[in-house]
N, C-alpha and C positions, 0 to 999 in steps of 0.2 A: 475162484477161490475154493479150496478143498473144504469138505464138510468139517473136518477136524479144526481147520482154521476159522471157519464160520462159527463153530461152537465156542472156540476159545475167545473170539472177539465178543460174542454174545454174553458169555460168562463174565468177562472182564468189564463190559459196559454195565451190566446189571449190578455187579459187585461194587463198582465205583460209585454208581448212583446211590445205592443203599448206604454206603459208607459216608457219602456226603450228607445224606438225610440224617443219619445217626449223629454226626458231628454237629449239624445245625440244631437238632433237637436237644442235644446235650448243652449246647451254648444257650439255648432258650431256657432250659431248666436251671442252669447256673445263674442266669440273669434273674429268674424267678426267686432263687435263693437270696441273692444280693438285695433285690428290691424288697423282699419280705423283711429282712433285717432292718432296712431303712424305715419301713412302714411301722414296725414295732416301736422303734425309737420315736417316730413322729406322733404316733397315737399316744404313747406314754407321756410325752411332753404336753400334749393338748388336753389331757384329762382335767376336768374342772375341780373335782373333789379329790384332793391329794391325801385326805385322811383315810379314805376307803381304798384299799388296794385292789384294783381289777387285774386279774391275771392277763398278762400279755407276754407270751413266751415263744421264741423261735428255737426249734430243736432240729439240728442237722442229724438225720438218721442214716447217712451214708451217701454214696455217689449218686443214687437214683431215687432218693426219698428224703423228704423233710416235712416237718409239721409246724403249724402256727396255731397256738392256743390263744383265744381271746374270750374272756368271761367263761361261760359254761360250754363253749364249743371248741372243737379242734378241726382244722382243715389239714388234710394230709395230701401232699403233692407227690405223685409217683410217676416216674418216667419208665415206660416199657422199653426194653433194649432192642426190640425187633421193629421192622418196618412193615407197614400195612398198605394194602391196595384199597382205595376208597370204593372201587368198583365202577362199572360203567353206568349204573343206575343211581348213583349218589347225585344229589342235586348239584354239587360243585363240579361234577364231571360233565355237566351239560353247559358249563360256561365256556366262552371263547378262550379264556385263559388256559383251561385244561385241554380243550380240543386242539389247540395249536401245538401242544406237546403233552402226549399222554403220560410221560414220566412224571409230570407234575401232580398226578393223582396219588402217587406213592408218598406216604407220610409216616413220620414218627409220631407217637402219641404221649401226651402228659395228662394223667388223670388227676382230678381234684375231688377228694372224698370229704364228706362232712360227718364227723362223729361227735358224740357227747363226751365232754371231758370226764364226766363221772364214770363213763364206761371203762376208761383206762385206770382212773384213780381207785375204783373199788373192784377192779378185775371182773367186771360183768361181761364175761366172754360170750354170752348169748346175745348181747346187744348187737345191733347192726348199724352200719354206716350207709350213707347215701352218696351216690355219684352225682355231683351237682354240675360237672362240666368236664369236657375233654378238649385239650388244645392239640391241633394237628399242624405239623411243621413239614414242609417239603424241601426239595433240593435247592430251591431258589431262596430259601429262608422266608417264603411267604407262609402265612398261617391263618387259621380260623378257629372259632370256638363252636362247639356243639354242646348243648346242655339245657339247663333250666331257662325259662323265659327271661328272667332277670339278667342272666349272663350276656344276653344279646345287647344289653345297654352299652356294652363295651364297643359296639359298632365296628367290628373287624371285618374287612373285605379280603377274601382269599386272593382275589385277582390283583389287588393293589397294595395290600399291607404287608410289610416285612417286620420281622422281630426287631423290637427296639425297647429301650428302657422305659420310654413313655407309654408305649402300648402295653407292655408287661405290667407296669404299675397300675394302669387302668383296669386290667383284668383282675389283679389282686384286690383292688378296692371294690370291684363289683362282686367278687367272690365273698368277701367279708360281709358286704351289705346284704347279699342274697341269703347268707347263712343267718345273720342277725334277724332278718325278717321272716325266716322259716322256723316257726315255733313248734314246740313239742306238743302233740295232741295227746289227750288222755286215752289210754288203751280201753277197749270195751271191757265191761265187767265179766262177760262170758269168757274172755281170753285169759283172765288171771285169777279166776275164782278157785282153781285147783292147784295145789302144790303138794308133793309127797313128803312124808316125814323125814326120809333119808336126806333129801336135799336141804330141808329146813334145819335139821339138827346139825348138819355139817357146814352150816353158815354160808351155803351157796344157794339157798332157796330163792333169794331175791334175784340172783343172776339168771335163774330159770325164767323169770318174768321178763320177757324180751322187751327192751325199750328201744324205740326207733322213731325218727321223724317221718317214717314212710307213709303213715296214714294220711290220705288226702293228697299225696304227691303223685303227679303223673309226668313221667319223663317223656321227652319228645319221641323216643324210639317206640313207645307204646302207642303214640298217636299216628305212627307210620308216616311221619313227615319230618323234614328238617326245619327247625324254627329259625 
């Protein structure tokens, strides 16, 4: 086979694999959207106190992004449009499932971010969100979760689990539970004791005081291991 033909076949194989991964990830993302709408309705129906309205809102923000607001929190789900290589040193790459086919370590990624609802409501642009988890989907529609310890309660196995409505729903429930149990810590006095007159007089002084759930949070990447 000539070099140009070899190159053509290689480009074609790689492009087809990535296209399959993209479509599988998009399918998983759209399933997340659908299940989120169902969960909003189910949660609303099961609220005990009907007199006090607890915010429960699904908001579709486009083809690759949507949000779920519940009480004072917002979860934003964002699908990256590119495909990523987990790398040879990733824990999943050492499994027999990936060793049998190295293309299985290429994945699309869906990010799950947690923000405070008030950050958007009051335009506090200096506030920050927290990445609580990432969903990785490969060419076989197999997937796994990387993130906060509570997210692992979804018990997903990359080697055996495929994207399904039941699995996706379980991830959503764990994401909500993880967020509800992840409370906002008080910022240290030293970090907020100074604010300049300009910011305060222009009604953005409070947005300069950064609010985040980051304090006390340690993501798995910082521990240099996969949870």
